[in-house]
C-alpha positions in Angstrom: -15.5 -5.2 -38.6 -15.2 -1.8 -36.8 -12.0 0.2 -36.4 -11.4 2.4 -33.3 -7.8 3.7 -33.8 -5.3 4.1 -36.6 -1.6 5.1 -36.7 1.0 5.5 -39.4 4.2 3.5 -39.1 7.8 4.6 -39.9 7.7 2.6 -43.1 4.8 4.6 -44.5 2.2 2.0 -43.8 -0.9 2.0 -41.6 -1.9 0.0 -38.5 -5.5 -0.1 -37.1 -7.2 -1.8 -34.2 -10.8 -2.6 -33.5 -13.2 -5.5 -33.3 -13.2 -8.3 -35.9 -16.0 -10.2 -37.5 -15.3 -12.9 -34.9 -16.0 -10.4 -32.1 -12.3 -10.3 -31.1 -9.7 -7.6 -30.4 -7.7 -7.3 -33.6 -4.8 -5.5 -35.2 -4.4 -5.0 -38.9 -1.6 -3.6 -41.1 -2.2 -2.0 -44.5 0.3 -0.8 -47.1 0.3 2.8 -48.4 -2.3 1.9 -51.0 -4.7 0.5 -48.4 -4.1 -3.2 -49.2 -4.1 -5.5 -46.2 -0.7 -7.0 -45.2 -1.6 -9.0 -42.1 -4.3 -9.4 -39.5 -4.1 -10.7 -35.9 -6.8 -11.5 -33.3 -6.3 -11.6 -29.5 -9.5 -12.8 -27.8 -13.1 -11.6 -27.3 -13.3 -7.8 -27.1 -12.3 -4.7 -29.0 -9.1 -2.8 -29.5 -9.7 0.9 -28.6 -6.2 2.3 -29.1 -2.8 1.5 -30.5 0.7 3.1 -30.3 4.0 2.1 -31.8 6.5 0.6 -29.4 10.2 1.5 -29.3 11.2 -2.0 -30.5 9.1 -1.8 -33.6 6.1 -3.6 -32.2 2.8 -2.3 -31.0 0.8 -1.8 -27.8 -2.9 -2.2 -28.0 -5.4 -1.0 -25.4 -8.5 -3.2 -25.4 -11.8 -3.9 -23.7 -13.3 -7.3 -23.2 -16.9 -7.8 -24.4 -17.6 -10.8 -22.2 -20.5 -10.1 -19.8 -18.8 -12.0 -17.0 -15.4 -10.5 -17.5 -15.4 -6.8 -18.6 -11.7 -6.2 -18.2 -9.3 -3.6 -19.5 -6.3 -5.0 -21.4 -2.9 -4.1 -22.7 -1.5 -6.3 -25.5 2.2 -6.1 -26.5 3.0 -7.4 -30.0 6.1 -7.6 -32.1 6.4 -5.9 -35.5 4.3 -8.6 -37.1 1.5 -8.4 -34.5 2.5 -11.7 -32.8 2.2 -11.8 -29.0 2.7 -14.4 -26.3 -0.4 -15.3 -24.2 1.2 -13.8 -21.1 1.3 -10.3 -22.6 -2.5 -10.1 -22.6 -2.7 -8.1 -19.4 -5.9 -7.4 -17.5 -5.2 -4.0 -15.9 -7.4 -4.8 -12.9 -5.6 -8.1 -12.2 -2.2 -9.0 -11.1 0.0 -12.1 -11.0 2.1 -13.9 -8.3 4.7 -16.2 -9.7 7.5 -18.4 -8.5 9.9 -20.5 -10.5 7.3 -23.3 -10.5 3.7 -22.0 -10.1 1.8 -19.0 -11.1 -1.5 -17.6 -9.9 -3.6 -14.7 -11.4 -5.9 -12.6 -9.2 -8.7 -10.3 -10.0 -10.7 -8.1 -7.5 -13.0 -11.0 -6.9 -13.7 -13.5 -4.1 -13.5 -16.4 -6.6 -9.7 -17.0 -6.5 -7.8 -17.9 -9.7 -11.0 -17.8 -11.9 -10.8 -15.3 -14.8 -14.3 -15.8 -16.0 -13.4 -18.6 -18.4 -10.5 -20.6 -17.1 -8.7 -21.6 -13.9 -5.5 -19.5 -13.4 -3.7 -21.4 -10.8 -1.2 -23.0 -13.1 2.0 -25.1 -13.2 4.6 -23.1 -15.1 6.9 -26.0 -15.5 4.1 -27.9 -17.3 3.4 -25.1 -19.9 0.7 -23.3 -17.9 -1.7 -26.3 -17.2 -4.3 -25.4 -14.6 -4.8 -27.3 -11.3 -7.5 -25.2 -9.6 -10.5 -23.7 -11.4 -11.8 -21.5 -8.5 -11.6 -21.3 -4.7 -14.3 -19.1 -3.1 -15.3 -18.3 0.5 -18.5 -18.9 2.4 -19.1 -17.3 5.8 -22.2 -17.8 8.0 -23.4 -17.1 11.5 -26.4 -16.2 13.7 -27.2 -13.0 15.6 -28.7 -13.0 19.1 -32.3 -12.9 17.6 -31.6 -16.1 15.7 -31.3 -14.5 12.3 -29.0 -16.2 9.9 -26.5 -14.0 8.0 -24.5 -15.7 5.3 -22.3 -14.6 2.4 -21.1 -17.0 -0.2 -19.5 -17.3 -3.6 -18.6 -19.9 -6.2 -17.9 -18.0 -9.5 -17.9 -14.3 -9.0 -18.5 -13.5 -12.6 -22.1 -14.7 -12.5 -24.9 -12.4 -11.6 -25.4 -14.3 -8.3 -22.8 -12.9 -6.0 -22.8 -11.7 -2.4 -19.5 -9.8 -2.6 -18.2 -6.6 -4.4 -14.9 -4.8 -4.5 -14.2 -2.3 -1.8 -15.0 -1.9 1.9 -18.4 -1.6 3.6 -18.0 2.2 3.5 -16.1 2.7 0.3 -17.1 3.0 -3.4 -16.8 -0.2 -5.5 -15.0 1.5 -8.4 -12.3 2.9 -6.0 -11.1 -0.6 -5.2 -12.0 -2.5 -8.4 -8.4 -3.7 -9.0 -5.5 -5.6 -7.4 -2.2 -4.1 -6.3 1.1 -5.9 -6.3 4.4 -5.0 -4.6 7.7 -7.0 -4.1 10.5 -6.7 -1.6 13.0 -5.5 -4.2 10.9 -2.5 -5.1 10.4 -1.7 -1.4 14.2 -2.0 -0.7 15.0 0.3 -3.6 12.6 3.0 -2.5 13.8 2.8 1.1 17.4 3.1 0.1 16.7 6.0 -2.2 14.8 7.9 0.6 17.3 7.1 3.3 20.1 8.8 1.5 18.7 12.3 1.8 15.0 12.0 2.8 13.9 12.5 -0.8 12.7 10.1 -3.5 14.7 10.6 -6.7 13.9 7.3 -8.4 10.8 6.2 -10.4 8.1 4.9 -8.0 6.2 1.9 -9.3 2.5 2.7 -9.9 1.1 0.2 -7.4 3.4 1.6 -4.7 2.5 5.1 -5.5 -1.3 4.4 -5.4 -1.1 1.8 -2.6 -4.6 2.2 -1.0 -3.3 2.8 2.6 -4.7 5.4 5.0 -4.6 9.0 3.7 -2.6 8.3 0.5 -2.6 11.7 -1.3 -1.5 10.0 -4.5 -4.6 7.8 -4.9 -6.8 10.3 -6.7 -7.9 8.5 -9.9 -9.1 5.0 -10.8 -8.0 3.0 -13.8 -11.0 4.4 -15.8 -9.9 7.9 -14.9 -12.8 8.6 -12.6 -12.0 10.4 -9.4 -11.6 8.4 -6.2 -14.3 9.5 -3.8 -13.7 7.2 -0.9 -12.5 9.1 2.3 -8.7 8.6 2.3 -9.0 7.7 6.0 -10.9 4.6 4.9 -8.1 3.2 2.8 -7.3 -0.1 4.5 -4.0 -1.5 3.0 -1.2 -2.2 5.5 1.9 0.0 5.4 5.0 1.1 7.4 4.6 4.7 8.6 8.2 5.9 8.5 7.5 9.4 9.8 4.6 8.3 12.2 2.2 10.8 10.9 -0.6 8.3 10.4 -0.7 8.8 6.6 0.8 6.7 3.8 2.9 8.7 1.3 5.8 7.2 -0.6 7.5 10.6 -0.8 7.7 10.6 3.0 9.5 7.3 2.9 6.5 5.2 3.7 6.2 1.8 2.0 3.7 -1.1 1.8 3.8 -3.8 4.5 3.9 -7.1 2.7 4.1 -10.8 3.4 6.6 -13.0 1.5 8.8 -11.6 -1.2 5.9 -10.6 -3.5 2.3 -9.9 -2.6 -1.0 -9.1 -4.3 -3.6 -7.2 -2.3 -7.3 -6.4 -2.8 -10.4 -5.9 -0.6 -14.0 -7.1 -0.9 -17.1 -6.6 1.1 -20.6 -8.2 1.4 -22.3 -4.9 2.5 -24.8 -4.8 -0.4 -27.9 -7.0 -0.8 -27.0 -10.7 -1.4 -28.0 -12.2 -4.7 -26.4 -15.6 -4.0 -27.4 -16.6 -0.5 -30.4 -14.2 -0.2 -29.7 -13.5 3.5 -29.1 -10.2 5.2 -25.5 -9.0 4.7 -22.9 -9.8 7.3 -21.4 -6.3 6.7 -17.8 -7.5 6.7 -14.6 -6.6 4.9 -12.3 -9.2 3.4 -8.7 -8.1 2.9 -6.9 -10.6 0.6 -3.1 -10.9 0.6 -1.8 -13.5 -1.9 2.0 -13.9 -1.6 4.9 -16.1 -2.5 8.6 -16.5 -1.6 11.5 -16.2 -4.0 13.1 -19.5 -3.1 14.6 -21.6 -5.9 16.7 -23.4 -3.2 13.6 -25.1 -1.7 11.4 -27.2 -4.0 8.5 -27.2 -1.6 8.3 -23.5 -1.0 9.0 -22.8 -4.7 5.8 -24.7 -5.5 3.5 -22.8 -3.1 1.3 -19.7 -3.3 0.0 -18.5 0.1 -3.2 -16.6 0.9 -4.2 -14.6 4.0 -7.8 -13.5 4.3 -8.5 -11.0 7.1 -12.3 -10.8 7.7 -13.4 -7.9 9.8 -16.9 -7.6 11.3 -17.9 -4.0 10.3 -21.5 -4.3 11.5 -23.0 -3.4 14.9 -23.9 -7.1 15.5 -22.2 -10.0 17.3 -22.4 -13.4 15.5 -22.5 -16.8 17.2 -22.0 -20.3 15.7 -20.0 -18.7 12.8 -18.3 -20.8 10.2 -15.9 -19.9 7.4 -15.3 -22.3 4.5 -14.0 -22.5 1.0 -15.6 -23.9 -2.1 -12.8 -25.4 -4.2 -13.4 -26.6 -7.7 -10.3 -28.4 -8.8 -9.2 -28.7 -12.5 -6.3 -31.0 -12.7 -5.3 -30.6 -16.4 -8.2 -31.9 -18.6 -11.7 -30.7 -17.7 -13.0 -34.2 -18.3 -14.5 -36.0 -15.2 -11.4 -37.8 -14.1 -10.4 -35.8 -10.9 -10.7 -37.4 -7.4 -10.6 -35.4 -4.1 -9.4 -36.4 -0.6 -8.6 -35.0 2.8 -5.7 -35.2 5.3 -7.5 -34.1 8.5 -4.5 -34.3 10.9 -2.8 -31.6 8.7 -5.9 -29.6 7.9 -5.5 -30.3 4.2 -7.4 -31.5 1.1 -6.2 -32.4 -2.3 -7.0 -33.5 -5.9 -5.5 -36.3 -7.9 -6.3 -38.1 -11.2 -8.5 -41.1 -11.6 -6.2 -42.6 -14.2 -2.5 -43.0 -14.9 -2.8 -40.8 -18.0 -4.5 -37.3 -18.0 -5.1 -37.6 -21.7 -7.0 -37.6 -24.0 -8.4 -34.1 -23.5 -10.9 -32.0 -25.4 -9.5 -30.4 -28.5 -7.3 -27.5 -27.6 -7.0 -28.4 -23.9 -3.7 -28.9 -22.2 -2.8 -32.1 -20.4 -0.3 -33.4 -17.9 -0.2 -36.7 -19.8 1.4 -39.3 -17.5 3.4 -36.8 -15.4 0.4 -35.9 -13.2 0.8 -33.8 -10.1 -1.3 -33.6 -6.9 -2.6 -30.2 -5.8 -3.2 -29.7 -2.1 -4.8 -26.9 -0.1 -3.9 -26.4 3.6 -5.2 -24.2 6.4 -2.0 -23.2 8.1 -3.4 -21.5 11.1 -6.9 -22.9 11.5 -8.5 -26.4 11.9 -10.4 -27.8 9.0 -13.3 -29.0 11.2 -15.4 -30.3 8.4 -14.8 -31.3 4.7 -17.3 -32.6 2.3 -18.0 -32.7 -1.4 -20.6 -29.8 -1.5 -22.6 -31.6 -4.2 -25.1 -34.1 -2.8 -25.1 -37.6 -4.5 -28.7 -38.3 -3.6 -29.8 -35.1 -5.4 -27.9 -35.9 -8.6 -25.1 -33.6 -7.6 -27.3 -30.5 -7.2 -25.7 -27.8 -5.0 -27.3 -26.1 -2.0 -29.8 -23.5 -2.9 -31.5 -22.0 0.1 -29.7 -20.1 3.0 -30.3 -22.9 5.5 -28.8 -25.4 3.0 -25.7 -23.3 2.6 -25.3 -23.1 6.4 -25.7 -26.9 6.6 -22.8 -27.3 4.2 -20.7 -24.9 6.3 -21.3 -27.3 9.2 -20.0 -30.2 7.1 -23.5 -31.7 6.6 -25.4 -32.4 3.4 -27.8 -29.7 2.1 -30.7 -31.6 3.8 -29.1 -31.5 7.2 -28.2 -35.1 7.0 -24.7 -35.8 8.5 -21.7 -36.9 6.6 -21.3 -40.6 7.3 -18.3 -42.9 7.0 -17.9 -45.0 3.9 -19.1 -45.1 0.3 -20.2 -41.6 -0.9 -20.7 -40.3 2.7 -24.5 -40.2 2.5 -26.3 -42.9 4.4 -29.3 -41.6 6.5 -29.5 -44.9 8.3 -25.9 -44.9 9.5 -24.8 -43.6 12.9 -21.1 -43.7 11.9 -20.7 -39.9 11.6 -17.6 -38.4 9.9 -16.2 -34.9 9.8 -14.0 -35.3 6.8 -14.8 -37.2 3.5 -12.3 -39.6 2.0 -9.5 -39.3 4.6 -7.8 -42.5 3.6 -4.7 -43.0 1.6 -5.7 -43.8 -2.0 -2.8 -46.2 -2.3 -4.4 -48.4 0.5 -7.4 -50.4 -0.7 -8.5 -50.9 2.9 -9.0 -47.2 3.6 -11.9 -44.8 2.6 -11.0 -42.9 -0.5 -12.4 -42.4 -4.0 -10.1 -45.2 -5.2 -12.2 -47.6 -3.2 -15.6 -46.1 -4.1 -17.6 -46.4 -7.3 -18.0 -42.6 -7.6 -20.5 -40.7 -9.8 -19.5 -37.6 -11.8 -18.9 -34.2 -10.2 -16.2 -35.4 -7.9 -13.7 -32.6 -8.3 -15.4 -30.1 -5.9 -14.6 -30.1 -2.2 -15.8 -27.8 0.6 -13.7 -27.3 3.7 -14.7 -25.2 6.7 -13.6 -24.0 10.1 -16.0 -23.5 13.0 -18.0 -22.8 15.0 -16.6 -19.6 16.5 -17.9 -16.3 17.9 -17.4 -13.3 15.7 -18.0 -10.1 17.6 -18.4 -6.6 16.1 -15.1 -5.0 15.2 -13.2 -8.3 15.5 -11.0 -9.7 12.7 -10.8 -13.4 11.8 -7.8 -14.5 9.9 -7.3 -17.6 7.7 -3.9 -18.4 6.1 -3.9 -21.0 3.3 -1.2 -22.7 1.3 -1.8 -23.9 -2.2 1.0 -26.5 -2.8 1.7 -28.3 -6.0 3.3 -31.8 -5.8 4.7 -32.6 -9.2 4.8 -35.9 -11.1 3.2 -38.3 -8.5 2.7 -41.8 -9.7 -0.9 -42.6 -10.6 -3.5 -44.0 -10.3 -4.4 -44.2 -6.6 -1.2 -42.3 -5.6 0.5 -42.8 -2.3 -0.6 -39.5 -0.7 0.6 -40.4 2.8 4.1 -41.3 1.5 4.6 -38.7 -1.2 2.4 -35.7 -0.5 1.7 -35.6 3.3 5.4 -35.3 4.3 5.7 -32.1 2.1 2.7 -30.6 3.8 4.0 -31.5 7.2 7.3 -29.9 6.5 5.7 -26.7 5.2 3.5 -26.6 8.3 6.6 -26.9 10.5 8.4 -24.1 8.8 5.3 -21.9 9.1 4.9 -22.7 12.8 8.5 -22.2 13.9 8.9 -18.9 11.9 11.4 -20.2 9.4 9.1 -19.5 6.5 8.7 -15.8 7.3 12.3 -15.2 8.5 13.6 -11.8 7.4 16.3 -9.3 8.2 16.2 -5.5 8.0 19.6 -3.8 8.2 18.0 -0.4 7.5 19.1 0.0 3.8 21.2 3.1 4.7 22.9 3.8 8.0 25.3 6.6 9.2 28.8 5.9 10.4 30.1 8.6 12.8 33.7 9.7 11.8 36.3 7.9 13.8 33.8 5.3 15.3 32.3 2.0 14.2 28.8 0.5 14.1 27.4 -3.0 14.4 25.4 -4.6 11.6 23.1 -7.3 13.1 21.5 -9.9 10.8 20.7 -12.5 13.5 17.7 -14.8 13.0 17.3 -18.3 14.6 19.0 -21.3 13.2 20.7 -19.7 10.2 24.2 -19.5 8.6 25.7 -16.2 7.4 28.2 -15.1 4.7 29.1 -11.4 4.6 30.5 -9.6 1.6 33.5 -8.8 3.9 34.1 -12.5 4.5 32.8 -12.9 8.0 30.4 -15.8 8.9 29.1 -14.4 12.2 25.5 -13.0 12.5 26.9 -9.6 13.4 29.9 -7.6 12.2 31.5 -4.3 13.2 32.0 -1.7 10.5 34.5 1.1 10.7 34.6 2.2 7.0 31.8 3.5 4.8 30.7 1.4 1.8 28.1 -1.2 0.7 27.8 -4.3 2.8 25.7 -7.4 2.1 25.0 -10.6 3.9 23.6 -13.9 2.6 21.5 -15.6 5.3 20.4 -19.2 5.0 17.7 -20.2 7.5 16.3 -23.6 8.2 14.2 -23.6 5.0 17.3 -23.1 2.8 15.8 -20.0 1.2 18.7 -17.6 0.9 18.0 -14.1 2.1 20.3 -11.4 0.7 20.3 -8.1 2.6 22.3 -5.1 1.5 23.0 -1.9 3.5 24.8 1.3 2.4 27.0 2.7 5.2 27.6 6.4 4.8 29.9 8.7 6.7 27.8 10.7 9.1 28.3 13.6 11.4 30.7 13.2 14.4 29.1 13.3 17.7 31.9 15.3 19.1 31.7 18.2 16.5 31.9 21.8 17.8 28.7 23.7 18.0 29.6 26.0 15.1 30.2 24.9 11.5 30.6 27.4 8.6 27.8 27.6 6.1 28.8 26.3 2.7 27.2 25.1 -0.6 28.2 23.6 -3.9 27.8 24.8 -7.5 26.9 24.0 -10.2 24.5 21.2 -9.4 24.1 19.2 -11.6 27.8 19.5 -12.4 29.8 18.6 -15.6 33.5 19.4 -15.5 34.1 20.9 -12.0 32.3 21.3 -8.7 33.0 24.5 -6.7 32.5 24.8 -3.0 31.2 28.2 -1.8 32.4 28.8 1.8 33.2 32.4 2.5 34.1 31.7 6.1 36.5 29.0 5.1 38.6 31.4 3.0 39.6 33.4 6.1 40.3 30.3 8.2 43.8 29.1 8.9 44.7 25.5 8.1 44.0 23.0 5.3 40.7 22.6 3.5 40.1 19.2 2.0 37.2 17.8 -0.1 36.3 14.1 -0.6 33.8 13.0 -3.3 32.1 9.6 -2.7 29.9 7.7 -5.0 26.4 6.5 -4.1 27.9 3.4 -2.5 30.2 5.4 -0.2 33.5 4.7 -2.0 35.8 7.7 -2.3 36.4 8.6 -6.0 38.1 12.0 -5.7 40.1 13.5 -2.8 41.8 16.9 -3.1 42.8 20.0 -1.3 41.0 23.3 -1.9 37.5 24.2 -2.9 37.4 22.9 -6.5 36.7 19.2 -7.4 37.3 17.9 -10.9 34.3 15.9 -12.2 35.2 15.6 -15.9 36.1 11.9 -15.7 33.3 10.8 -13.5 30.3 8.7 -14.6 26.9 10.4 -14.5 25.0 9.8 -11.3 24.6 10.8 -7.6 27.6 11.6 -5.4 28.3 12.9 -1.9 30.8 15.8 -1.4 32.4 16.0 2.1 34.2 19.1 3.3 37.0 18.8 5.9 39.0 21.5 7.7 42.2 20.3 9.5 40.6 16.9 10.1 37.3 18.4 11.2 34.3 17.2 9.3 32.1 20.1 8.1 29.3 18.0 6.6 28.3 16.6 3.2 26.2 17.6 0.3 24.6 15.6 -2.5 25.6 16.5 -6.0 24.6 15.2 -9.4 27.1 14.7 -12.2 25.4 14.9 -15.6 26.6 14.7 -19.2 
């Protein structure tokens, strides 16, 4: 084995990392005499660096050796080198997680696939996968009848039409996924709104968010310089100061969907090695998101995906189609998965052939007899065609040539033969044409499903597409998808129409009526003019309200500074908690002239002094009020000295008053 880094420990022993005889990242501990104490391995690759963690454990930096998945990893261990699987972190990838499901994303078009395994998993069932990969195909013709097509199945193979980045950006500058959540955004906005400065730690993905002009995105994860023109950074953001540039230190923040979102961008601008057609020259902006909603079992089991496809070429495309190749993996990888479609709700799904998912291969995880159904729904587009992608008459061989791939996008077999109703859907002598394969309820033996067909192997792959449509230059085409898990559905031949379809229908309704994306923005920090009141408005359709002050109306009037929060419950039942800090602002009716004043020392320890030379010669009473960060008064006194000895460390606001006239406020830090 080879060692790449060594450190000494507090107990006088040595810890080294490197690559083991089994070609795996490893960590070893030796005593002072050089005798081995223990050895741990963490997967294919090599450890290149190790540091001691504050809790007595270790953090290893590693590189994967797999040709199809050359990732950078961080591995956190305890003092004995033990680590949970979830601590093996691919630095380029990110995770979206609800209470029920989890999905891992890499800067690839093959969703959920990490190069070895499917990573759309059921957390409640110990991380058992349900989807192996889900990958886009897009095709269309130019006015000279030239076919342009970009396709993917498993991005880690050498045959791939997509790469990270935009059509006019470097691959390495976008070879990662960014994640942000609403809590991080709210914290940053609240910090900035207090005094137009950022004092708190900014999460790395927010700091380097690849939005237009970001001056803080200078280096990649491999420490190479970012060379893409900052004006080409395409991630969405809220431009607080309207200068057209994203900068967290100006108060700008990422624009996200849901409560947590992963974002990355791909393009097909290079020569295609999968479809072997001319590039489309398009950018695909991926936004995978989820809602924090333990109150709603349907939404809590869903991961959503937006794909914004922009035509960056100088060509207009006609008869365009966009589809997704979906390779399901419902527990065991043995050939026992069946697929079906629900055309009237633009959905397709997978279920198990038997009542028991076991037995599996050695080491594989299984659902046993508590088998779910996994569905995929186009929320904003019609699924015009759905087929199995792999043609029965050709022993399951996939499409190979560009024209065959385009035939599949049209819902046909690779030969151009149409999908026909009944059996396996391939009957060249039939005129009973179908647009969707296996649309019947598996629980009904009279309807067309795999439960009523003697199916061959390779039955867990389904291809669903939308089209045809025109795709003009500079236009953007959006597809929104929902990946919804339906747990513990009785098998075999489950009642999809009775147990699965109603959940999809309800999710679609919440999406269409806006309940799913309902949100409130009270501004994080607002100013209250002295002697006046303001209105806090949390109104959204069809919702109930409970304010921290006890009111149950959608709006309240506020006359005192402080922190106010409201819990809003829309039609979905997903509780939205919004908090706002109301600070005392400047009175509108103030005189034109106010004396200049300052405070010292800052940071302060025992006392805070107000320096106001003009105040010393003024008649009347000077009064100081010190408020904490939430706006609550903690010290009020006459004169220009404020005692801070008994205050907790943190941020405070000191107000100066002269005979009832507000002279302004200053931020002060109390330190110990």
